[in-house]
C-alpha positions in Angstrom: -13.4 8.4 17.6 -10.7 5.8 17.1 -10.8 3.2 14.3 -14.6 3.6 13.6 -16.1 7.0 12.8 -19.6 8.2 12.0 -18.3 9.6 8.7 -17.4 6.0 7.7 -21.1 5.5 7.2 -22.5 9.0 6.8 -21.6 11.8 4.3 -18.9 14.0 5.7 -20.2 17.1 4.0 -23.4 17.0 6.1 -21.4 16.7 9.4 -19.9 16.9 11.8 -22.1 14.1 13.1 -22.7 13.3 16.8 -24.7 10.6 18.6 -27.9 11.6 20.3 -28.8 9.5 23.3 -31.2 12.1 24.7 -33.9 11.8 22.1 -33.1 8.1 21.4 -32.2 6.8 24.8 -29.4 4.3 25.5 -31.9 1.7 26.6 -33.8 1.9 23.3 -30.5 1.9 21.3 -29.3 -1.2 23.1 -32.6 -2.9 22.6 -32.9 -2.3 18.9 -29.2 -2.3 18.2 -29.5 1.1 16.5 -28.0 4.5 17.3 -29.3 7.9 16.3 -26.8 10.2 14.6 -27.5 14.0 14.2 -25.8 16.2 11.7 -24.8 19.9 11.8 -27.9 20.8 9.8 -30.2 18.9 12.1 -30.5 15.8 9.8 -31.2 12.6 11.7 -30.2 9.2 10.6 -30.6 5.9 12.4 -27.6 3.6 12.1 -28.6 -0.1 12.5 -27.2 -3.5 11.7 -30.2 -4.7 9.8 -32.4 -3.6 6.9 -34.9 -0.8 7.3 -37.7 -1.4 9.7 -40.6 0.9 8.5 -42.7 0.5 11.7 -39.7 1.3 14.0 -38.8 4.3 11.8 -42.4 5.6 12.0 -42.4 5.2 15.7 -39.1 7.2 16.1 -40.3 9.9 13.7 -43.5 10.2 15.7 -41.5 10.6 19.0 -39.1 13.1 17.5 -41.7 14.9 15.4 -39.1 15.0 12.6 -38.0 12.9 9.6 -35.4 10.3 10.3 -33.3 8.4 7.7 -32.0 4.9 7.9 -28.5 3.6 7.2 -27.4 0.0 7.6 -23.9 -0.5 9.0 -21.9 -3.3 10.5 -22.6 -4.9 13.8 -19.1 -4.0 15.0 -19.7 -0.3 14.3 -23.0 -0.3 16.2 -21.3 -1.9 19.2 -18.6 0.7 19.0 -21.1 3.6 18.9 -23.1 2.1 21.8 -19.9 1.8 23.8 -18.9 5.4 23.0 -22.3 6.7 24.2 -22.1 4.6 27.3 -18.7 6.1 28.2 -20.0 9.6 27.8 -23.0 8.9 29.9 -21.0 7.4 32.7 -19.1 10.6 33.1 -22.2 12.7 33.1 -24.1 10.4 35.5 -21.6 11.0 38.3 -22.8 14.7 38.4 -26.5 13.6 38.1 -26.1 11.2 41.0 -24.5 13.7 43.2 -27.3 16.2 42.6 -30.0 13.5 43.3 -28.3 12.5 46.5 -28.6 16.0 47.8 -32.4 16.0 47.2 -33.3 12.6 48.5 -32.4 8.9 48.4 -34.9 7.9 45.7 -33.1 6.0 42.9 -32.9 7.8 39.5 -34.2 6.0 36.5 -33.0 7.5 33.3 -30.9 6.7 30.2 -27.9 7.9 32.1 -28.5 5.6 35.0 -29.2 2.6 32.7 -25.9 3.0 30.9 -23.8 2.7 34.0 -25.4 -0.3 35.7 -22.7 -2.9 36.2 -25.0 -5.9 36.9 -26.8 -7.2 33.7 -29.9 -8.1 35.8 -30.2 -4.6 37.3 -29.6 -3.1 33.9 -32.3 -5.4 32.4 -34.8 -4.6 35.1 -34.3 -0.9 35.0 -34.4 -0.9 31.2 -37.8 -2.7 31.4 -39.1 -0.1 33.9 -37.9 2.7 31.7 -39.3 1.2 28.5 -42.7 0.7 30.2 -42.8 4.4 31.2 -41.9 5.4 27.6 -44.7 3.2 26.2 -47.2 4.6 28.8 -47.8 1.0 30.1 -50.0 0.6 33.2 -48.6 -2.7 34.3 -45.5 -4.9 33.8 -45.9 -8.7 34.0 -42.8 -10.9 34.5 -43.9 -14.5 34.0 -41.5 -17.4 34.7 -41.3 -20.2 32.2 -39.3 -23.4 31.9 -36.7 -21.6 29.8 -36.6 -18.2 31.7 -39.2 -15.5 31.7 -41.5 -13.6 29.5 -41.9 -9.8 30.1 -45.2 -8.3 29.0 -46.6 -4.7 29.2 -50.3 -3.8 29.5 -50.7 -0.7 27.2 -54.2 0.8 26.8 -55.6 -2.3 28.6 -54.1 -4.9 26.2 -51.2 -7.2 26.9 -48.1 -7.3 24.6 -44.9 -9.3 24.8 -41.9 -7.0 24.8 -39.0 -9.2 25.9 -38.0 -12.9 26.3 -35.5 -13.6 29.1 -33.4 -16.7 28.6 -32.3 -18.7 31.7 -34.2 -19.6 34.8 -31.5 -18.2 37.0 -31.8 -14.8 35.3 -35.6 -14.9 35.9 -35.0 -15.7 39.5 -32.5 -12.9 39.9 -35.0 -10.4 38.3 -37.6 -11.3 40.9 -35.1 -11.1 43.7 -34.0 -7.7 42.6 -37.6 -6.5 42.7 -38.0 -7.9 46.2 -34.9 -5.9 47.3 -36.3 -2.7 45.8 -39.7 -3.3 47.6 -38.0 -4.4 50.8 -39.7 -7.8 50.7 -38.4 -11.2 52.1 -35.9 -12.5 49.5 -35.9 -16.0 51.2 -39.7 -16.4 51.0 -40.7 -18.2 47.8 -43.7 -20.2 48.8 -46.1 -17.4 49.7 -47.4 -14.3 47.9 -45.9 -11.0 48.8 -47.0 -7.4 48.1 -44.9 -4.3 48.3 -44.1 -1.0 46.7 -41.1 1.2 45.7 -40.4 4.6 44.1 -38.1 5.8 41.4 -37.3 9.3 40.2 -37.8 9.9 36.5 -37.1 13.3 34.9 -37.4 15.0 38.2 -40.7 13.4 39.3 -41.4 10.4 41.5 -43.1 7.4 40.1 -44.7 4.8 42.4 -44.6 1.1 41.6 -46.8 -1.4 43.3 -45.4 -4.9 43.3 -47.1 -8.3 43.7 -45.2 -11.5 43.9 -47.0 -14.9 43.3 -45.5 -18.4 43.4 -46.0 -20.3 40.1 -45.0 -23.7 38.6 -41.6 -22.4 37.3 -40.7 -20.0 40.1 -42.3 -16.7 41.0 -44.3 -14.3 38.8 -44.3 -10.6 39.4 -46.8 -7.9 38.4 -45.8 -4.2 38.8 -48.5 -1.6 38.7 -47.2 1.8 37.5 -48.7 4.8 39.3 -47.6 8.0 37.6 -49.3 10.8 39.6 -48.2 13.4 37.1 -49.5 11.7 34.0 -52.9 13.2 34.1 -51.5 16.6 35.0 -49.3 16.5 32.0 -52.2 15.6 29.7 -54.2 18.5 30.9 -56.6 19.7 33.6 -58.1 16.8 35.7 -61.8 17.1 34.6 -64.5 14.9 33.4 -64.2 16.4 30.0 -60.6 15.2 29.8 -61.7 11.6 30.5 -63.9 11.4 27.4 -67.4 11.2 29.0 -70.3 12.3 26.8 -72.3 15.5 27.5 -75.2 13.7 29.2 -72.9 11.5 31.3 -70.9 14.5 32.5 -74.0 16.5 33.4 -75.4 13.6 35.3 -72.2 12.9 37.2 -71.8 16.6 38.1 -75.4 16.8 39.3 -74.8 13.8 41.6 -71.5 15.2 42.9 -73.2 18.3 44.1 -75.8 16.7 46.2 -75.7 17.7 49.9 -75.5 14.1 51.2 -75.7 10.5 50.2 -73.4 8.2 48.3 -72.0 8.1 44.8 -70.4 4.8 43.9 -68.2 4.0 40.8 -67.8 0.4 39.8 -65.9 -1.6 37.2 -63.0 -4.0 37.0 -59.4 -3.2 38.0 -57.9 -0.6 35.6 -61.2 0.8 34.4 -60.5 4.3 35.6 -62.8 4.4 38.6 -60.4 6.3 40.9 -59.5 8.7 38.2 -63.1 9.5 37.6 -63.5 10.2 41.4 -60.5 12.5 41.3 -61.8 14.4 38.4 -65.2 14.8 40.1 -63.6 16.0 43.3 -61.4 18.4 41.4 -64.4 20.0 39.8 -66.5 20.4 42.9 -63.7 21.6 45.1 -64.1 25.3 45.7 -62.6 25.6 49.2 -66.0 26.2 50.8 -66.2 22.5 51.9 -63.8 20.2 53.7 -62.9 17.2 51.6 -61.0 14.2 53.1 -60.0 11.1 51.2 -58.6 7.7 52.4 -56.9 5.8 49.7 -54.6 2.8 49.0 -52.4 4.4 47.7 -52.8 8.2 47.1 -52.5 8.1 43.3 -53.0 11.8 42.6 -52.5 14.8 44.8 -55.3 17.3 45.0 -54.5 20.8 46.3 -56.6 21.8 49.3 -57.9 18.2 49.9 -56.8 16.2 53.0 -55.6 12.8 51.6 -54.8 9.9 53.9 -52.9 6.8 52.7 -53.9 3.4 54.0 -51.2 1.6 56.0 -52.5 -1.8 56.9 -49.1 -2.9 58.4 -49.5 -0.1 61.0 -53.2 -0.8 61.5 -54.6 2.1 59.4 -57.3 0.3 57.4 -60.1 1.8 55.4 -62.6 1.2 58.2 -60.4 2.6 61.0 -59.4 5.6 59.0 -63.0 6.3 57.9 -64.1 6.4 61.6 -61.4 8.9 62.4 -62.2 11.0 59.3 -65.8 11.4 60.4 -64.6 13.0 63.6 -62.8 15.7 61.6 -66.0 17.4 60.4 -65.8 16.7 56.7 -68.5 17.7 54.2 -67.4 15.2 51.5 -65.5 12.0 52.0 -63.8 9.8 49.4 -63.1 6.1 50.3 -60.7 4.6 47.8 -62.5 1.2 47.8 -65.2 -0.5 49.8 -63.7 -4.0 50.3 -65.5 -5.3 53.4 -68.7 -5.2 55.4 -67.3 -3.0 58.1 -66.1 -0.3 55.7 -69.4 -0.5 53.8 -71.4 -0.1 57.0 -69.5 3.0 58.1 -69.8 4.5 54.6 -73.5 4.0 54.6 -73.9 5.5 58.1 -71.8 8.5 57.0 -74.1 9.1 54.0 -77.1 8.8 56.2 -75.8 11.3 58.7 -75.3 14.2 56.3 -72.1 13.5 54.5 -71.6 13.1 50.8 -69.5 9.9 50.3 -67.6 8.9 47.1 -66.2 5.4 46.7 -65.5 2.5 44.4 -66.8 -1.0 44.4 -65.7 -4.0 42.3 -68.8 -5.2 40.4 -69.6 -6.0 36.7 -72.4 -3.4 36.3 -74.4 -0.8 38.3 -77.0 -3.3 39.4 -74.5 -5.8 40.8 -73.5 -3.3 43.4 -76.7 -3.9 45.2 -76.0 -7.6 45.3 -72.5 -6.9 46.7 -73.9 -5.0 49.6 -76.5 -7.7 50.2 -73.8 -10.3 50.2 -71.9 -8.2 52.8 -74.9 -8.5 55.1 -75.9 -4.8 55.1 -79.5 -3.7 55.8 -80.9 -3.2 52.3 -83.2 -0.3 53.4 -80.3 1.7 54.8 -78.3 1.0 51.6 -80.9 2.3 49.2 -81.7 5.2 51.5 -78.0 6.3 51.4 -77.3 5.6 47.8 -77.8 8.4 45.3 -76.3 6.8 42.1 -74.0 4.1 40.8 -71.7 4.7 37.9 -70.4 1.7 36.1 -67.6 2.4 33.6 -65.1 0.9 31.2 -62.3 2.2 29.1 -62.5 1.8 25.3 -59.4 2.0 23.1 -59.8 4.8 20.5 -59.1 4.4 16.8 -55.7 5.9 15.9 -56.3 9.2 14.2 -53.1 9.0 12.2 -53.9 5.8 10.4 -57.8 5.6 10.6 -59.5 4.7 7.3 -63.2 4.5 6.5 -64.5 1.0 7.0 -67.8 -0.7 6.3 -68.5 -3.8 8.4 -70.3 -6.8 6.8 -74.0 -7.0 6.9 -74.0 -9.8 9.5 -72.0 -7.6 12.0 -74.4 -4.7 11.5 -77.4 -6.9 11.9 -76.0 -8.6 15.0 -75.6 -5.2 16.7 -78.9 -3.7 15.4 -77.1 -1.0 13.4 -78.1 0.3 10.0 -75.4 2.8 9.3 -72.6 4.9 10.9 -69.3 6.7 10.4 -67.1 3.6 10.9 -63.4 3.9 11.0 -60.6 1.4 11.5 -56.9 1.9 12.2 -54.5 0.3 9.7 -51.5 0.4 12.1 -48.7 3.0 12.1 -45.7 4.2 14.2 -48.0 6.4 16.4 -50.1 3.4 17.6 -47.2 0.8 17.5 -49.0 -1.0 14.7 -52.2 -1.7 16.8 -54.6 0.6 15.1 -55.6 2.1 18.5 -54.2 5.1 20.3 -55.5 6.3 23.7 -58.6 5.4 25.6 -61.9 7.1 26.7 -64.4 6.2 29.3 -67.9 4.9 28.6 -70.4 4.6 31.5 -73.9 3.6 32.6 -75.4 5.6 35.4 -78.1 4.2 37.7 -79.8 7.1 39.4 -82.1 6.0 42.3 -85.4 7.6 42.9 -88.2 6.6 45.3 -89.7 4.1 42.8 -86.4 2.3 42.3 -85.6 2.4 46.0 -89.0 0.7 46.7 -88.3 -2.0 44.2 -84.8 -2.8 45.5 -85.9 -2.7 49.2 -88.8 -5.1 48.3 -86.2 -7.4 46.7 -88.0 -7.3 43.3 -86.5 -9.4 40.5 -83.5 -7.9 38.9 -85.3 -7.9 35.5 -88.0 -5.7 36.9 -85.5 -3.3 38.4 -83.6 -3.1 35.1 -86.8 -2.5 33.2 -87.7 0.3 35.6 -84.3 1.9 35.2 -84.5 1.8 31.4 -87.9 3.3 31.5 -86.3 6.2 33.4 -83.8 6.7 30.5 -80.8 4.7 31.7 -78.6 3.4 28.9 -76.4 0.4 29.3 -72.6 0.2 28.8 -73.2 -1.8 25.6 -75.4 0.9 24.2 -73.0 3.7 25.1 -70.0 1.8 23.6 -72.0 1.0 20.4 -72.8 4.7 19.9 -69.0 5.4 20.1 -68.4 2.7 17.4 -71.0 4.4 15.1 -69.3 7.7 15.6 -66.0 6.2 14.4 -64.3 6.5 17.8 -63.6 2.8 18.2 -64.4 -0.5 16.6 -66.8 -3.5 16.9 -63.8 -5.6 18.0 -63.2 -3.3 20.9 -66.9 -3.2 21.7 -66.9 -7.0 22.0 -63.7 -7.1 24.0 -64.9 -4.6 26.7 -68.7 -4.9 27.0 -71.0 -7.8 27.6 -73.6 -8.8 25.1 -76.8 -9.1 27.2 
């Protein structure tokens, strides 16, 4: 190096030292104004222009799975080191771009690509997308304000502010850049727009769904991240991997192996409905049956399964696609979502004519699904004849295993939930969980299985209280009860129970 050297701040006898932008990417280094130096003996030290940040250090050590030291240095030195790393990456990125161009035209998103972007807005947006993938965020929210924009990530179902963008013009340019990537109308700022785009990250393609909505201070954007390889990286796509209990898994598998009928999964957006259906299909797929799916979009690719993406711009809707699917002699059909009466009617008829139909419906609980179909104007007798079971599910954040400590709730909390004792744990916050006390999520569910008695009650339009009482008499447990059992086992907390489930 020129005037500034790593040995100016680090002991020369443990060198030679070099900067590592692979394990601590350029985007993170720029964001935290800290660079990672690695010595000849493998020692790692973070050079930063401020005093030690224990939470940041724990997070880095968790990522690298190795101890990391902290050394404060001048802001001029950090700027120099960041510039040196950027120059090295610019040279390497030319080769990377040439190789990517041979494969396809999908833009590469990596630390190398971030360092070479000339436009500050493009660099900011790509760094945001990159950070969201590193943090395993499911959504990115860009919300315009009077002073600029606020960027928030949804991680494990909870929102967190990650960046403040100063300047209304910068916020407007961010949204315009997103429109360009999704091939939307840049000039249209009065109406909502939806689109999608792809980026290549570490050799795999990531899909992003974009929604633009006009607001008081400009246009807000929400980006849904669809990482098809995320589940595959975590392990085999099975119901076991999703965290269902033994009884729940056995009941779902039993319903999934019925010769005909309909299995519906319900819950709010982001509750894991589609993932549950994928896991169910993956388990029952043996090659002896023909399975066809129609989805918007195809979020996870299943070998040996015919998967059709909805394309409403070209006229391929759920209802039209489902009609065509039934002419292809399927044994099992998955409909990504039942949104309208026409799709619902075709799905019910398919179930009544010897097919096993899987689908999702937006409803608050298993019983509300019946009301949704009634509201769509479907014949209630046909619905209950076709319907085998309804699974309502939620995702609970799990207590971080690295910082969980025994915890005894107060007597009022225990009495309110009707609990006498349990193995209660609570996370104190560490680098593994980003200080939240929670790491990862698991599914909890209530399963409504229809038999002749319940079908008679529903078809006769009996009061919902009577239907619920009959279901409970048959052993059905509510979402609240299943989540409370998880709290008592120390898997999650009362706060998470209150956030996710309804107190009935």
